[in-house]
All heavy atoms as TSV, in Angstrom:
chain	resi	resn	atom	element	x	y	z
A	1	MET	N	N	4.971	9.902	36.224
A	1	MET	CA	C	4.146	9.806	35.029
A	1	MET	C	C	5.039	9.974	33.803
A	1	MET	O	O	5.811	10.910	33.700
A	1	MET	CB	C	3.096	10.891	35.082
A	1	MET	CG	C	2.188	10.905	33.914
A	1	MET	SD	S	1.049	12.277	34.005
A	1	MET	CE	C	-0.475	11.393	34.011
A	2	SER	N	N	4.953	9.039	32.881
A	2	SER	CA	C	5.789	9.099	31.721
A	2	SER	C	C	5.046	9.790	30.556
A	2	SER	O	O	3.829	9.827	30.516
A	2	SER	CB	C	6.215	7.696	31.295
A	2	SER	OG	O	5.064	6.943	30.964
A	3	ALA	N	N	5.810	10.286	29.639
A	3	ALA	CA	C	5.272	10.933	28.470
A	3	ALA	C	C	4.637	9.912	27.541
A	3	ALA	O	O	5.078	8.772	27.496
A	3	ALA	CB	C	6.345	11.704	27.724
A	4	PRO	N	N	3.587	10.269	26.837
A	4	PRO	CA	C	2.981	9.315	25.909
A	4	PRO	C	C	3.955	8.900	24.811
A	4	PRO	O	O	4.773	9.708	24.352
A	4	PRO	CB	C	1.775	10.082	25.322
A	4	PRO	CG	C	2.038	11.503	25.580
A	4	PRO	CD	C	2.951	11.562	26.771
A	5	ILE	N	N	3.866	7.663	24.409
A	5	ILE	CA	C	4.726	7.167	23.352
A	5	ILE	C	C	4.007	7.371	22.026
A	5	ILE	O	O	2.884	6.973	21.850
A	5	ILE	CB	C	5.001	5.656	23.566
A	5	ILE	CG1	C	5.756	5.429	24.871
A	5	ILE	CG2	C	5.783	5.090	22.397
A	5	ILE	CD1	C	5.943	4.002	25.234
A	6	LEU	N	N	4.668	8.020	21.117
A	6	LEU	CA	C	4.114	8.273	19.794
A	6	LEU	C	C	4.583	7.184	18.864
A	6	LEU	O	O	5.763	6.917	18.725
A	6	LEU	CB	C	4.558	9.659	19.250
A	6	LEU	CG	C	4.116	10.875	20.076
A	6	LEU	CD1	C	4.690	12.122	19.490
A	6	LEU	CD2	C	2.604	10.935	20.132
A	7	ILE	N	N	3.637	6.517	18.222
A	7	ILE	CA	C	3.969	5.496	17.249
A	7	ILE	C	C	3.822	6.090	15.873
A	7	ILE	O	O	2.735	6.510	15.494
A	7	ILE	CB	C	3.040	4.253	17.436
A	7	ILE	CG1	C	3.218	3.660	18.810
A	7	ILE	CG2	C	3.326	3.245	16.346
A	7	ILE	CD1	C	2.264	2.562	19.141
A	8	HIS	N	N	4.924	6.159	15.168
A	8	HIS	CA	C	4.908	6.766	13.828
A	8	HIS	C	C	4.512	5.674	12.837
A	8	HIS	O	O	5.144	4.666	12.667
A	8	HIS	CB	C	6.257	7.311	13.479
A	8	HIS	CG	C	6.341	7.922	12.140
A	8	HIS	ND1	N	5.257	8.361	11.433
A	8	HIS	CD2	C	7.391	8.167	11.326
A	8	HIS	CE1	C	5.637	8.859	10.294
A	8	HIS	NE2	N	6.909	8.730	10.188
A	9	SER	N	N	3.407	5.959	12.137
A	9	SER	CA	C	2.900	5.042	11.148
A	9	SER	C	C	3.166	5.648	9.769
A	9	SER	O	O	2.808	6.805	9.549
A	9	SER	CB	C	1.401	4.797	11.357
A	9	SER	OG	O	0.893	4.068	10.315
A	10	ARG	N	N	3.779	4.906	8.909
A	10	ARG	CA	C	4.061	5.415	7.575
A	10	ARG	C	C	2.760	5.562	6.809
A	10	ARG	O	O	1.846	4.764	6.937
A	10	ARG	CB	C	4.997	4.473	6.848
A	10	ARG	CG	C	6.382	4.493	7.412
A	10	ARG	CD	C	7.268	3.483	6.782
A	10	ARG	NE	N	7.430	3.733	5.343
A	10	ARG	CZ	C	8.181	2.967	4.568
A	10	ARG	NH1	N	8.808	1.941	5.069
A	10	ARG	NH2	N	8.294	3.253	3.289
A	11	ARG	N	N	2.663	6.599	6.028
A	11	ARG	CA	C	1.469	6.867	5.244
A	11	ARG	C	C	1.683	6.527	3.786
A	11	ARG	O	O	0.722	6.320	3.061
A	11	ARG	CB	C	1.070	8.329	5.400
A	11	ARG	CG	C	0.978	8.798	6.825
A	11	ARG	CD	C	-0.356	9.088	7.403
A	11	ARG	NE	N	-1.447	9.378	6.527
A	11	ARG	CZ	C	-2.005	10.568	6.374
A	11	ARG	NH1	N	-1.583	11.603	7.027
A	11	ARG	NH2	N	-3.044	10.707	5.567
A	12	LEU	N	N	2.949	6.501	3.336
A	12	LEU	CA	C	3.278	6.217	1.939
A	12	LEU	C	C	4.342	5.137	1.914
A	12	LEU	O	O	5.293	5.145	2.697
A	12	LEU	CB	C	3.796	7.435	1.209
A	12	LEU	CG	C	2.799	8.550	1.004
A	12	LEU	CD1	C	3.501	9.803	0.471
A	12	LEU	CD2	C	1.686	8.135	0.034
A	13	TYR	N	N	4.188	4.181	0.981
A	13	TYR	CA	C	5.152	3.088	0.848
A	13	TYR	C	C	5.664	3.035	-0.583
A	13	TYR	O	O	4.934	3.259	-1.546
A	13	TYR	CB	C	4.455	1.757	1.178
A	13	TYR	CG	C	4.024	1.634	2.582
A	13	TYR	CD1	C	2.749	1.969	2.976
A	13	TYR	CD2	C	4.905	1.174	3.533
A	13	TYR	CE1	C	2.342	1.854	4.307
A	13	TYR	CE2	C	4.528	1.047	4.869
A	13	TYR	CZ	C	3.245	1.380	5.252
A	13	TYR	OH	O	2.864	1.272	6.541
A	14	ARG	N	N	6.952	2.731	-0.701
A	14	ARG	CA	C	7.531	2.461	-2.006
A	14	ARG	C	C	7.002	1.120	-2.508
A	14	ARG	O	O	6.489	0.323	-1.727
A	14	ARG	CB	C	9.056	2.423	-1.940
A	14	ARG	CG	C	9.648	3.781	-1.618
A	14	ARG	CD	C	11.168	3.653	-1.557
A	14	ARG	NE	N	11.749	4.958	-1.297
A	14	ARG	CZ	C	12.169	5.785	-2.251
A	14	ARG	NH1	N	12.048	5.445	-3.517
A	14	ARG	NH2	N	12.664	6.950	-1.945
A	15	VAL	N	N	7.138	0.858	-3.795
A	15	VAL	CA	C	6.651	-0.398	-4.350
A	15	VAL	C	C	7.277	-1.604	-3.661
A	15	VAL	O	O	6.585	-2.570	-3.365
A	15	VAL	CB	C	6.892	-0.410	-5.907
A	15	VAL	CG1	C	6.638	-1.792	-6.469
A	15	VAL	CG2	C	6.024	0.617	-6.579
A	16	CYS	N	N	8.576	-1.517	-3.400
A	16	CYS	CA	C	9.261	-2.673	-2.744
A	16	CYS	C	C	8.668	-2.931	-1.347
A	16	CYS	O	O	8.576	-4.101	-0.930
A	16	CYS	CB	C	10.774	-2.489	-2.683
A	16	CYS	SG	S	11.276	-1.013	-1.785
A	17	ASP	N	N	8.246	-1.885	-0.657
A	17	ASP	CA	C	7.611	-2.084	0.678
A	17	ASP	C	C	6.207	-2.694	0.509
A	17	ASP	O	O	5.854	-3.602	1.274
A	17	ASP	CB	C	7.480	-0.730	1.402
A	17	ASP	CG	C	8.823	-0.119	1.688
A	17	ASP	OD1	O	9.791	-0.866	1.940
A	17	ASP	OD2	O	8.908	1.122	1.633
A	18	ALA	N	N	5.472	-2.224	-0.481
A	18	ALA	CA	C	4.123	-2.786	-0.722
A	18	ALA	C	C	4.236	-4.246	-1.150
A	18	ALA	O	O	3.385	-5.077	-0.800
A	18	ALA	CB	C	3.414	-1.980	-1.812
A	19	MET	N	N	5.290	-4.602	-1.870
A	19	MET	CA	C	5.520	-5.997	-2.236
A	19	MET	C	C	5.617	-6.876	-0.993
A	19	MET	O	O	5.002	-7.935	-0.937
A	19	MET	CB	C	6.817	-6.129	-3.077
A	19	MET	CG	C	6.747	-5.557	-4.451
A	19	MET	SD	S	8.360	-5.394	-5.256
A	19	MET	CE	C	9.031	-7.032	-5.061
A	20	ARG	N	N	6.374	-6.410	-0.018
A	20	ARG	CA	C	6.536	-7.184	1.224
A	20	ARG	C	C	5.263	-7.245	2.021
A	20	ARG	O	O	4.856	-8.292	2.524
A	20	ARG	CB	C	7.661	-6.594	2.081
A	20	ARG	CG	C	9.026	-6.946	1.584
A	20	ARG	CD	C	10.099	-6.563	2.583
A	20	ARG	NE	N	10.323	-5.124	2.629
A	20	ARG	CZ	C	11.082	-4.454	1.809
A	20	ARG	NH1	N	11.737	-5.077	0.845
A	20	ARG	NH2	N	11.262	-3.133	1.934
A	21	ILE	N	N	4.553	-6.126	2.122
A	21	ILE	CA	C	3.326	-6.067	2.895
A	21	ILE	C	C	2.271	-6.993	2.320
A	21	ILE	O	O	1.592	-7.704	3.049
A	21	ILE	CB	C	2.793	-4.619	2.956
A	21	ILE	CG1	C	3.716	-3.754	3.794
A	21	ILE	CG2	C	1.374	-4.564	3.520
A	21	ILE	CD1	C	3.467	-2.253	3.670
A	22	LEU	N	N	2.127	-6.987	0.995
A	22	LEU	CA	C	1.068	-7.766	0.338
A	22	LEU	C	C	1.550	-9.151	-0.125
A	22	LEU	O	O	0.745	-9.937	-0.620
A	22	LEU	CB	C	0.536	-6.974	-0.872
A	22	LEU	CG	C	-0.179	-5.689	-0.513
A	22	LEU	CD1	C	-0.485	-4.872	-1.781
A	22	LEU	CD2	C	-1.456	-5.969	0.251
A	23	SER	N	N	2.831	-9.424	0.020
A	23	SER	CA	C	3.406	-10.705	-0.428
A	23	SER	C	C	3.150	-10.966	-1.891
A	23	SER	O	O	2.711	-12.042	-2.325
A	23	SER	CB	C	2.876	-11.882	0.404
A	23	SER	OG	O	3.198	-11.721	1.741
A	24	LEU	N	N	3.394	-9.926	-2.702
A	24	LEU	CA	C	3.186	-10.001	-4.145
A	24	LEU	C	C	4.481	-9.603	-4.849
A	24	LEU	O	O	5.293	-8.872	-4.303
A	24	LEU	CB	C	2.050	-9.092	-4.577
A	24	LEU	CG	C	0.681	-9.389	-3.999
A	24	LEU	CD1	C	-0.304	-8.297	-4.358
A	24	LEU	CD2	C	0.184	-10.782	-4.481
A	25	SER	N	N	4.600	-10.005	-6.105
A	25	SER	CA	C	5.786	-9.652	-6.887
A	25	SER	C	C	5.654	-8.237	-7.418
A	25	SER	O	O	4.563	-7.649	-7.456
A	25	SER	CB	C	5.954	-10.639	-8.063
A	25	SER	OG	O	4.935	-10.430	-9.004
A	26	ARG	N	N	6.769	-7.675	-7.881
A	26	ARG	CA	C	6.818	-6.339	-8.439
A	26	ARG	C	C	5.861	-6.234	-9.624
A	26	ARG	O	O	5.109	-5.277	-9.768
A	26	ARG	CB	C	8.227	-5.973	-8.839
A	26	ARG	CG	C	8.350	-4.634	-9.526
A	26	ARG	CD	C	9.793	-4.334	-9.899
A	26	ARG	NE	N	10.635	-4.222	-8.707
A	26	ARG	CZ	C	10.803	-3.086	-7.999
A	26	ARG	NH1	N	10.200	-1.987	-8.390
A	26	ARG	NH2	N	11.569	-3.062	-6.935
A	27	SER	N	N	5.909	-7.223	-10.513
A	27	SER	CA	C	5.046	-7.169	-11.702
A	27	SER	C	C	3.579	-7.219	-11.357
A	27	SER	O	O	2.780	-6.521	-12.011
A	27	SER	CB	C	5.409	-8.285	-12.699
A	27	SER	OG	O	5.209	-9.551	-12.099
A	28	VAL	N	N	3.220	-7.956	-10.357
A	28	VAL	CA	C	1.804	-8.018	-9.915
A	28	VAL	C	C	1.389	-6.671	-9.318
A	28	VAL	O	O	0.297	-6.172	-9.604
A	28	VAL	CB	C	1.551	-9.141	-8.898
A	28	VAL	CG1	C	0.176	-9.068	-8.304
A	28	VAL	CG2	C	1.764	-10.490	-9.594
A	29	ILE	N	N	2.255	-6.056	-8.526
A	29	ILE	CA	C	1.931	-4.712	-7.948
A	29	ILE	C	C	1.683	-3.731	-9.078
A	29	ILE	O	O	0.705	-3.024	-9.074
A	29	ILE	CB	C	3.086	-4.234	-7.051
A	29	ILE	CG1	C	3.223	-5.113	-5.803
A	29	ILE	CG2	C	2.895	-2.778	-6.667
A	29	ILE	CD1	C	2.124	-4.968	-4.795
A	30	TYR	N	N	2.565	-3.698	-10.090
A	30	TYR	CA	C	2.399	-2.748	-11.190
A	30	TYR	C	C	1.158	-3.067	-12.008
A	30	TYR	O	O	0.480	-2.160	-12.510
A	30	TYR	CB	C	3.651	-2.659	-12.041
A	30	TYR	CG	C	4.712	-1.756	-11.437
A	30	TYR	CD1	C	5.861	-2.276	-10.870
A	30	TYR	CD2	C	4.526	-0.364	-11.396
A	30	TYR	CE1	C	6.810	-1.441	-10.318
A	30	TYR	CE2	C	5.432	0.464	-10.837
A	30	TYR	CZ	C	6.596	-0.064	-10.297
A	30	TYR	OH	O	7.522	0.778	-9.712
A	31	GLU	N	N	0.825	-4.318	-12.159
A	31	GLU	CA	C	-0.402	-4.704	-12.887
A	31	GLU	C	C	-1.628	-4.211	-12.112
A	31	GLU	O	O	-2.591	-3.726	-12.697
A	31	GLU	CB	C	-0.463	-6.204	-13.123
A	31	GLU	CG	C	-1.725	-6.656	-13.838
A	31	GLU	CD	C	-1.953	-5.951	-15.167
A	31	GLU	OE1	O	-0.964	-5.647	-15.897
A	31	GLU	OE2	O	-3.132	-5.701	-15.517
A	32	LEU	N	N	-1.591	-4.364	-10.784
A	32	LEU	CA	C	-2.727	-3.898	-9.950
A	32	LEU	C	C	-2.862	-2.384	-10.072
A	32	LEU	O	O	-3.987	-1.827	-10.126
A	32	LEU	CB	C	-2.520	-4.291	-8.488
A	32	LEU	CG	C	-2.640	-5.777	-8.217
A	32	LEU	CD1	C	-2.206	-6.073	-6.757
A	32	LEU	CD2	C	-4.053	-6.262	-8.438
A	33	ILE	N	N	-1.742	-1.660	-10.115
A	33	ILE	CA	C	-1.782	-0.203	-10.275
A	33	ILE	C	C	-2.366	0.144	-11.669
A	33	ILE	O	O	-3.256	0.995	-11.771
A	33	ILE	CB	C	-0.358	0.377	-10.119
A	33	ILE	CG1	C	0.079	0.256	-8.641
A	33	ILE	CG2	C	-0.337	1.846	-10.550
A	33	ILE	CD1	C	1.536	0.555	-8.425
A	34	ARG	N	N	-1.872	-0.525	-12.722
A	34	ARG	CA	C	-2.375	-0.258	-14.085
A	34	ARG	C	C	-3.874	-0.517	-14.181
A	34	ARG	O	O	-4.587	0.208	-14.865
A	34	ARG	CB	C	-1.635	-1.100	-15.118
A	34	ARG	CG	C	-0.346	-0.515	-15.573
A	34	ARG	CD	C	0.207	-1.267	-16.784
A	34	ARG	NE	N	0.670	-2.595	-16.454
A	34	ARG	CZ	C	1.858	-2.886	-15.922
A	34	ARG	NH1	N	2.703	-1.907	-15.677
A	34	ARG	NH2	N	2.188	-4.131	-15.654
A	35	SER	N	N	-4.335	-1.596	-13.539
A	35	SER	CA	C	-5.759	-1.958	-13.654
A	35	SER	C	C	-6.659	-1.116	-12.736
A	35	SER	O	O	-7.885	-1.235	-12.810
A	35	SER	CB	C	-5.938	-3.455	-13.302
A	35	SER	OG	O	-5.676	-3.682	-11.942
A	36	GLY	N	N	-6.058	-0.318	-11.841
A	36	GLY	CA	C	-6.856	0.536	-10.951
A	36	GLY	C	C	-7.294	-0.131	-9.661
A	36	GLY	O	O	-8.042	0.450	-8.895
A	37	ARG	N	N	-6.830	-1.348	-9.458
A	37	ARG	CA	C	-7.203	-2.072	-8.218
A	37	ARG	C	C	-6.363	-1.619	-7.005
A	37	ARG	O	O	-6.765	-1.812	-5.882
A	37	ARG	CB	C	-7.071	-3.577	-8.422
A	37	ARG	CG	C	-8.132	-4.123	-9.363
A	37	ARG	CD	C	-7.942	-5.555	-9.671
A	37	ARG	NE	N	-7.986	-6.464	-8.533
A	37	ARG	CZ	C	-9.063	-7.053	-8.054
A	37	ARG	NH1	N	-10.225	-6.860	-8.636
A	37	ARG	NH2	N	-8.987	-7.866	-7.039
A	38	LEU	N	N	-5.211	-1.027	-7.263
A	38	LEU	CA	C	-4.320	-0.503	-6.231
A	38	LEU	C	C	-3.948	0.906	-6.603
A	38	LEU	O	O	-3.283	1.144	-7.620
A	38	LEU	CB	C	-3.094	-1.388	-6.063
A	38	LEU	CG	C	-2.081	-1.016	-4.992
A	38	LEU	CD1	C	-2.712	-1.116	-3.613
A	38	LEU	CD2	C	-0.849	-1.907	-5.062
A	39	ARG	N	N	-4.374	1.868	-5.784
A	39	ARG	CA	C	-4.098	3.277	-6.043
A	39	ARG	C	C	-2.613	3.592	-5.734
A	39	ARG	O	O	-2.056	3.000	-4.837
A	39	ARG	CB	C	-4.980	4.193	-5.204
A	39	ARG	CG	C	-6.436	4.144	-5.590
A	39	ARG	CD	C	-7.300	5.061	-4.732
A	39	ARG	NE	N	-7.401	4.551	-3.368
A	39	ARG	CZ	C	-6.806	5.086	-2.303
A	39	ARG	NH1	N	-6.092	6.181	-2.420
A	39	ARG	NH2	N	-6.930	4.566	-1.093
A	40	SER	N	N	-2.096	4.553	-6.459
A	40	SER	CA	C	-0.731	5.033	-6.180
A	40	SER	C	C	-0.629	6.500	-6.527
A	40	SER	O	O	-1.486	7.049	-7.228
A	40	SER	CB	C	0.281	4.193	-6.960
A	40	SER	OG	O	0.185	4.463	-8.332
A	41	VAL	N	N	0.450	7.093	-6.078
A	41	VAL	CA	C	0.734	8.499	-6.376
A	41	VAL	C	C	2.212	8.541	-6.797
A	41	VAL	O	O	2.969	7.624	-6.543
A	41	VAL	CB	C	0.500	9.430	-5.176
A	41	VAL	CG1	C	-0.965	9.419	-4.762
A	41	VAL	CG2	C	1.383	9.044	-4.003
A	42	THR	N	N	2.573	9.655	-7.456
A	42	THR	CA	C	3.981	9.837	-7.780
A	42	THR	C	C	4.470	11.132	-7.151
A	42	THR	O	O	3.738	12.105	-7.044
A	42	THR	CB	C	4.207	9.883	-9.292
A	42	THR	OG1	O	3.380	10.889	-9.874
A	42	THR	CG2	C	3.913	8.550	-9.939
A	43	GLN	N	N	5.706	11.071	-6.724
A	43	GLN	CA	C	6.424	12.274	-6.246
A	43	GLN	C	C	7.731	12.291	-7.009
A	43	GLN	O	O	8.598	11.463	-6.783
A	43	GLN	CB	C	6.687	12.162	-4.719
A	43	GLN	CG	C	7.520	13.309	-4.172
A	43	GLN	CD	C	6.880	14.648	-4.387
A	43	GLN	OE1	O	5.696	14.831	-4.120
A	43	GLN	NE2	N	7.658	15.566	-4.880
A	44	GLY	N	N	7.795	13.208	-7.955
A	44	GLY	CA	C	8.927	13.198	-8.863
A	44	GLY	C	C	8.861	11.939	-9.710
A	44	GLY	O	O	7.862	11.701	-10.346
A	45	ARG	N	N	9.926	11.136	-9.642
A	45	ARG	CA	C	9.940	9.898	-10.423
A	45	ARG	C	C	9.627	8.666	-9.555
A	45	ARG	O	O	9.704	7.549	-9.995
A	45	ARG	CB	C	11.312	9.713	-11.056
A	45	ARG	CG	C	11.599	10.791	-12.117
A	45	ARG	CD	C	12.959	10.646	-12.728
A	45	ARG	NE	N	13.091	9.322	-13.311
A	45	ARG	CZ	C	14.191	8.903	-13.909
A	45	ARG	NH1	N	15.243	9.706	-13.984
A	45	ARG	NH2	N	14.252	7.709	-14.406
A	46	THR	N	N	9.296	8.915	-8.298
A	46	THR	CA	C	9.044	7.817	-7.367
A	46	THR	C	C	7.560	7.493	-7.283
A	46	THR	O	O	6.714	8.382	-7.075
A	46	THR	CB	C	9.531	8.194	-5.932
A	46	THR	OG1	O	10.911	8.534	-6.024
A	46	THR	CG2	C	9.367	7.045	-4.985
A	47	ARG	N	N	7.214	6.250	-7.469
A	47	ARG	CA	C	5.826	5.766	-7.315
A	47	ARG	C	C	5.640	5.357	-5.884
A	47	ARG	O	O	6.417	4.572	-5.316
A	47	ARG	CB	C	5.612	4.559	-8.255
A	47	ARG	CG	C	4.318	3.845	-8.011
A	47	ARG	CD	C	3.226	4.134	-8.934
A	47	ARG	NE	N	3.530	4.561	-10.273
A	47	ARG	CZ	C	2.679	5.355	-10.963
A	47	ARG	NH1	N	1.579	5.760	-10.413
A	47	ARG	NH2	N	2.958	5.704	-12.190
A	48	LEU	N	N	4.616	5.918	-5.235
A	48	LEU	CA	C	4.318	5.638	-3.824
A	48	LEU	C	C	2.900	5.106	-3.693
A	48	LEU	O	O	1.993	5.565	-4.412
A	48	LEU	CB	C	4.510	6.906	-2.982
A	48	LEU	CG	C	5.942	7.483	-2.986
A	48	LEU	CD1	C	5.903	8.902	-2.400
A	48	LEU	CD2	C	6.874	6.606	-2.253
A	49	ILE	N	N	2.709	4.240	-2.758
A	49	ILE	CA	C	1.389	3.658	-2.504
A	49	ILE	C	C	0.943	4.070	-1.138
A	49	ILE	O	O	1.605	3.740	-0.130
A	49	ILE	CB	C	1.445	2.101	-2.656
A	49	ILE	CG1	C	1.953	1.748	-4.058
A	49	ILE	CG2	C	0.094	1.485	-2.367
A	49	ILE	CD1	C	2.296	0.335	-4.265
A	50	PRO	N	N	-0.173	4.802	-1.038
A	50	PRO	CA	C	-0.666	5.226	0.275
A	50	PRO	C	C	-1.091	4.013	1.118
A	50	PRO	O	O	-1.588	3.007	0.588
A	50	PRO	CB	C	-1.879	6.083	-0.065
A	50	PRO	CG	C	-1.735	6.462	-1.507
A	50	PRO	CD	C	-0.965	5.344	-2.143
A	51	ALA	N	N	-0.911	4.130	2.409
A	51	ALA	CA	C	-1.328	3.051	3.340
A	51	ALA	C	C	-2.813	2.786	3.181
A	51	ALA	O	O	-3.244	1.639	3.234
A	51	ALA	CB	C	-0.987	3.456	4.760
A	52	SER	N	N	-3.584	3.839	2.939
A	52	SER	CA	C	-5.049	3.644	2.749
A	52	SER	C	C	-5.346	2.819	1.510
A	52	SER	O	O	-6.328	2.077	1.473
A	52	SER	CB	C	-5.756	5.006	2.687
A	52	SER	OG	O	-5.283	5.768	1.604
A	53	ALA	N	N	-4.532	2.962	0.464
A	53	ALA	CA	C	-4.737	2.182	-0.746
A	53	ALA	C	C	-4.450	0.701	-0.476
A	53	ALA	O	O	-5.178	-0.163	-1.016
A	53	ALA	CB	C	-3.828	2.691	-1.861
A	54	ILE	N	N	-3.484	0.399	0.357
A	54	ILE	CA	C	-3.193	-0.990	0.725
A	54	ILE	C	C	-4.376	-1.547	1.514
A	54	ILE	O	O	-4.838	-2.664	1.233
A	54	ILE	CB	C	-1.864	-1.091	1.493
A	54	ILE	CG1	C	-0.705	-0.735	0.574
A	54	ILE	CG2	C	-1.685	-2.478	2.093
A	54	ILE	CD1	C	0.622	-0.580	1.229
A	55	ASP	N	N	-4.889	-0.767	2.478
A	55	ASP	CA	C	-6.049	-1.193	3.249
A	55	ASP	C	C	-7.264	-1.420	2.351
A	55	ASP	O	O	-7.978	-2.404	2.510
A	55	ASP	CB	C	-6.393	-0.180	4.322
A	55	ASP	CG	C	-5.315	-0.058	5.409
A	55	ASP	OD1	O	-4.529	-1.059	5.569
A	55	ASP	OD2	O	-5.255	0.978	6.076
A	56	ASP	N	N	-7.481	-0.511	1.394
A	56	ASP	CA	C	-8.601	-0.634	0.482
A	56	ASP	C	C	-8.475	-1.894	-0.381
A	56	ASP	O	O	-9.466	-2.561	-0.643
A	56	ASP	CB	C	-8.731	0.612	-0.427
A	56	ASP	CG	C	-9.117	1.861	0.324
A	56	ASP	OD1	O	-9.560	1.740	1.484
A	56	ASP	OD2	O	-8.967	2.939	-0.241
A	57	TYR	N	N	-7.265	-2.184	-0.831
A	57	TYR	CA	C	-7.048	-3.359	-1.672
A	57	TYR	C	C	-7.327	-4.642	-0.852
A	57	TYR	O	O	-7.957	-5.549	-1.358
A	57	TYR	CB	C	-5.635	-3.384	-2.229
A	57	TYR	CG	C	-5.363	-4.634	-3.053
A	57	TYR	CD1	C	-6.030	-4.855	-4.251
A	57	TYR	CD2	C	-4.484	-5.591	-2.599
A	57	TYR	CE1	C	-5.823	-6.000	-4.986
A	57	TYR	CE2	C	-4.254	-6.732	-3.338
A	57	TYR	CZ	C	-4.911	-6.941	-4.520
A	57	TYR	OH	O	-4.733	-8.073	-5.261
A	58	ILE	N	N	-6.882	-4.680	0.379
A	58	ILE	CA	C	-7.129	-5.863	1.204
A	58	ILE	C	C	-8.643	-6.013	1.444
A	58	ILE	O	O	-9.189	-7.103	1.376
A	58	ILE	CB	C	-6.376	-5.753	2.558
A	58	ILE	CG1	C	-4.883	-5.841	2.286
A	58	ILE	CG2	C	-6.825	-6.817	3.551
A	58	ILE	CD1	C	-4.014	-5.494	3.486
A	59	ALA	N	N	-9.342	-4.893	1.693
A	59	ALA	CA	C	-10.792	-4.940	1.876
A	59	ALA	C	C	-11.474	-5.441	0.605
A	59	ALA	O	O	-12.452	-6.210	0.660
A	59	ALA	CB	C	-11.337	-3.577	2.271
A	60	LEU	N	N	-10.981	-5.028	-0.556
A	60	LEU	CA	C	-11.533	-5.472	-1.835
A	60	LEU	C	C	-11.364	-6.984	-1.966
A	60	LEU	O	O	-12.310	-7.675	-2.378
A	60	LEU	CB	C	-10.809	-4.765	-3.006
A	60	LEU	CG	C	-11.139	-5.248	-4.408
A	60	LEU	CD1	C	-12.593	-4.933	-4.756
A	60	LEU	CD2	C	-10.192	-4.631	-5.395
A	61	LEU	N	N	-10.218	-7.490	-1.608
A	61	LEU	CA	C	-9.985	-8.943	-1.679
A	61	LEU	C	C	-10.921	-9.693	-0.743
A	61	LEU	O	O	-11.470	-10.740	-1.110
A	61	LEU	CB	C	-8.527	-9.283	-1.316
A	61	LEU	CG	C	-7.475	-8.839	-2.304
A	61	LEU	CD1	C	-6.087	-9.164	-1.755
A	61	LEU	CD2	C	-7.694	-9.478	-3.663
A	62	GLU	N	N	-11.149	-9.134	0.446
A	62	GLU	CA	C	-12.065	-9.760	1.403
A	62	GLU	C	C	-13.503	-9.766	0.876
A	62	GLU	O	O	-14.222	-10.755	1.020
A	62	GLU	CB	C	-12.007	-9.071	2.757
A	62	GLU	CG	C	-10.665	-9.350	3.458
A	62	GLU	CD	C	-10.518	-8.543	4.737
A	62	GLU	OE1	O	-11.189	-7.499	4.909
A	62	GLU	OE2	O	-9.681	-8.946	5.557
A	63	ARG	N	N	-13.927	-8.657	0.267
A	63	ARG	CA	C	-15.271	-8.596	-0.339
A	63	ARG	C	C	-15.423	-9.611	-1.447
A	63	ARG	O	O	-16.453	-10.255	-1.583
A	63	ARG	CB	C	-15.584	-7.175	-0.842
A	63	ARG	CG	C	-15.970	-6.207	0.222
A	63	ARG	CD	C	-16.546	-4.932	-0.326
A	63	ARG	NE	N	-15.708	-4.285	-1.340
A	63	ARG	CZ	C	-14.736	-3.416	-1.098
A	63	ARG	NH1	N	-14.428	-3.125	0.151
A	63	ARG	NH2	N	-14.040	-2.860	-2.069
A	64	GLU	N	N	-14.420	-9.711	-2.295
A	64	GLU	CA	C	-14.490	-10.638	-3.419
A	64	GLU	C	C	-14.498	-12.106	-2.950
A	64	GLU	O	O	-15.049	-12.954	-3.620
A	64	GLU	CB	C	-13.295	-10.418	-4.352
A	64	GLU	CG	C	-13.402	-9.129	-5.138
A	64	GLU	CD	C	-12.221	-8.873	-6.032
A	64	GLU	OE1	O	-11.170	-9.568	-5.915
A	64	GLU	OE2	O	-12.320	-7.949	-6.860
A	65	ALA	N	N	-13.915	-12.361	-1.794
A	65	ALA	CA	C	-13.856	-13.724	-1.269
A	65	ALA	C	C	-15.198	-14.142	-0.663
A	65	ALA	O	O	-15.439	-15.325	-0.488
A	65	ALA	CB	C	-12.728	-13.851	-0.233
A	66	SER	N	N	-16.027	-13.190	-0.336
A	66	SER	CA	C	-17.307	-13.471	0.304
A	66	SER	C	C	-18.321	-13.956	-0.674
A	66	SER	O	O	-18.332	-13.732	-1.821
A	66	SER	CB	C	-17.861	-12.243	1.013
A	66	SER	OG	O	-16.984	-11.834	2.023
């Protein structure tokens, strides 16, 4: 019997990671943050985007497309 495999899922992403995940430019990411459509947090001088905020933004896009 083997030990369970733990899959580590990131909970916070840097802006450059969110850019890749969402296929958007840096300026668009920051505009979404400014407009409140994409939530973010700061730790020191670093802007981080929670994984839940990315999921919420995708769900918002899906709702708007309906």
